[in-house]
N, C-alpha and C positions, 0 to 999 in steps of 0.2 A: 502495498501498498503505499503512496507518494503523501509524501504530510508535509506542509508547509509550516516553517518553526515562523516561533515569537521573533520580530527582529528589533520593534518597538520596547527602549528600554522602560523602565519600573516608574519613572515619574510621569508617563503618558497612560498607565490604567496599573491597578494591582497585579499582583505578582501570585495570590494565591484565591484558591475560590471563596476560601469564610470571610479575605479581605472585599472583592467583588462584590458577596450578595450584602454584604453589612452598607460598603458606600452603594449599591443598589437601593436597598432599604432607605437610605438616609436621603436618600433624592427622592425618592415617593412620597418622605411624609408628606399627609396634610393633600396627597394630590389626588384628586378622584377622576378618571377619565373621560373626555366627553363621550357621550349614547352617541351609536352608529356604527354603518358598517364598514369600516375605513379601511381601504385597500392598499394605501401608502402614505408618506409620509418625508419629511426630509428632517436630517437629523445631524447637528454639528458633530466636528472630528476633530476638537483639539485635544488636549491632557483631561481624561475626566475631573482634575480639579479646577476647570473653568469651563466646558460645555459637557461635561457628565449629566448634567440634571438634565437637559434638555433633551439629550438623546434617549435617554432610559424615558421620561416619559411619553417621547415617539413610542417606543416597540413597544413599552407595558400600553397605549394604547391600543396599537395596530395587534398585538396581542390579544387581548380582552377581546376582540369587536372578531375574530375569524379564524379561522382553523386551518391553513392553508398546507400544500401539500410542499412549497419551497417559498424560500423566504431568498431574494432577489436584493444584494445590495452594488448600487448602481457605485461606483467611488469618483472621485476627482482628481484635479491637477495634473489632466492634459490639458496641450493645448490643441487649439482650435483644428491643425492638419492633422492629428494624432490619427491613427486606425485606435479603434477601442483595442481593448486588453483585456481579457480575458484571464481567471487563475484557474490552469485542468485537475491541480492536484485532486487526490482523495477525500483530504480531511488538512486542517486547520489547528495547530495548536492555541488550546485558548483554557486561561488559569483554570475553567471548569471543567476542562478538558480538551478533546477533540472534537470540534465542529466538525458534521460528516457532509464531504459537496459532490453536489451532482455531477462527478466529473466527468461523466459520459453525455448530458446536454453541453454541457461548456465546451466540448470538445466537438459537438458539431457546430455550433457556432465559428469553430475555427475552421473546420471541413468546408463549410457553408460558404467561405466568407466574406464574416460580417466579425469579425474580432481575430486579432493576432493572440495568440501563447504569451502569454507571461512567461518572462524565465526564472529560471530559481534563482535569478541576484536580484529582479526586481522589488522594491520596496517602496510600499505610500503607507502614511497613515490614516491615510482615509476610508482604508477598508478595517484595516486590522485595529483600529480603535475602538471601532463596534462588534467587532464579532464576540464578545462575552455579553454582549445585551442579548445577539441572537441569539444565543450557547442558551442563557438563562430562560427568557424569554420564551423560548418556541421551541425547547425540548424535544431533540429524534428529528425534527425538521431540516432537510436537506438545504444546503447553503450554495446558490448562483454568487459569482461574483464578478462585474466586467466596469470597466472603468468607461467614463464618458468621455470623447472629448467637447472641449468650451466651443462646438459650431453645431450648425443642423445635423452630422450625423448625429446626435445626439437623441433627437429625436427620432432618425429612425431607429436609432439601436431599443428604444424604448418602443417600439412597433415590433420589430423583429424576435425580440424576446419571449414578448408577451403573445405571439405570435406560435412560437414554439412551442411556446408550453400549451394554449389550447389547443394546439395542435393533435401533443399528448395526452390531453382532456388533463392539466395538472392545475389547480388553484395555487395562487401567490399573493402575498404580500409584497412590495414595491419601499425600498426606502433608499433615497438620495441623500449622499452624503457630502455637507456642502458649509461653509463656513461664509461669513458674511463681510463686510468691511472691512480688509486693514489697514487700519491708520494708524499716522504715525510716523517717525523719523526712521525706526527700527522696519519699516515698511517702504521707507520712501516714495508716502502717500501723505500731503501735508497743505491740500489746497486752501483748510480753514485755519490752518498756523496749529499754537498748541493751546490748551487753555479748556475749562469748560462750552466755547463754542462748538471746539469740533466734537465734542461728544454730544451735545444737542444737534448738530448737524449731520453728524452721522447717523444718531434714532430717527431722526423726525425727518430728515430729508433721503438722505442715500442708501439708508437700510430702506426705509419705508414703501422707497420708489421701486427695490426688487418685490420685496414682502409683496407686495400689494400686486404683482405681474402675477407672481407663483399663486397667489391664491383667487384671481382670476380664470387660473391655467390657461396664459397666454406663454408659450412657449418660446416664438419667436420672439415677441416683445421682452421675454426676459433673457433672450440669449444677447440681443442689443444692447439691452439697458446695460449689463455688465460690462460689454466693451466700450461702452459709453462713459458709464460712473465709475467704473473698479467696485464693484461691490459686492462683488460676491468672485471667490478663490476657484468656486467648481460651477458655475454656468452649468456643464452637463449636466450634471447628477440630475439636479431638478427638473431638467427641460426631458431626462428619460423617464424619470415617474409619472411625470404629468401627460405624457404620451401612454407608457402603460396602464394608466388607468382609464383617462382617457376611452379606451376602447373598452373600456366596462361601463360606459354609462355615467363617468362623474365629471361634472363640470365647474367644481368649483373648489377651493381649503378651505382648512379652517388653523386660526392661529392658537397653537396652546400657551404656548409664552417666549417672550423675548427678551433678552439681554446681551449687556458686552462683558467682556473681559475690565473694564475698565467697572463694571460694579462689582465685581469678585474682587478684584485688587488693583486699585486707581493706579493707571500707569499714562501717559500721553499719548505711548503708542498699545493700542487695543486693538482688539476684534469682534464683529457681533453676531451673533447665535441668537436664529429661531428656528422652534418647534413647531413643525405646519405637519397635517393631517389633511390627507383627501380621501 
């Protein structure tokens, strides 16, 4: 059996099952998942200290709504001209045990020319940091993990993956991994300088613009907004999720919560996090 090993160091997420479960319980304290048959969501992918609460609440909400045959995680951090990249291993190491993967279906995406195979050295946080949540909330459900480019190729990917699952009579939930505006000198993006006004601008204007398009499920508009406003590191995964769930008659999203890393640990370099379900 081929297994992809954990790459991210301990600062990203805990190293043991007990620590993961304890943190997840803390993230969910006082949270009541919104009622609905949610089939998809957008979850952030920073270290758990910063964005774990939002991510946990998205995955928890999906798990309470449906019992799928597969969980699809659309990873990000791919440029617009990249091809989708899919993981084809049989399992992925997590602190809660191995997360089983649908290697056969993933390899079919490669064979059809819809994605390229992730090399053994390919490493990215946008999928890995979410896997303990998937393992915890969807025990025994196989994972499909594929990175979506920040272009209209992501919309096609969302359609292709869903069509392949439907063809095989498999139900799924879809999770798009994306952080929002990366603001401040650490990220080389300071159009409003530094100070309280910059935080307010990110929250009330820059991130809000992208969130509004996500809630309206305007995939093309969202991709253009991301290019123009630089308000997400991973527009592709959001577009892929929207297209996958759109094919099931869903036409709007719901914002569970929004905050920034500044709210967790004040710093003039900060990142926005949105928890959205469809």
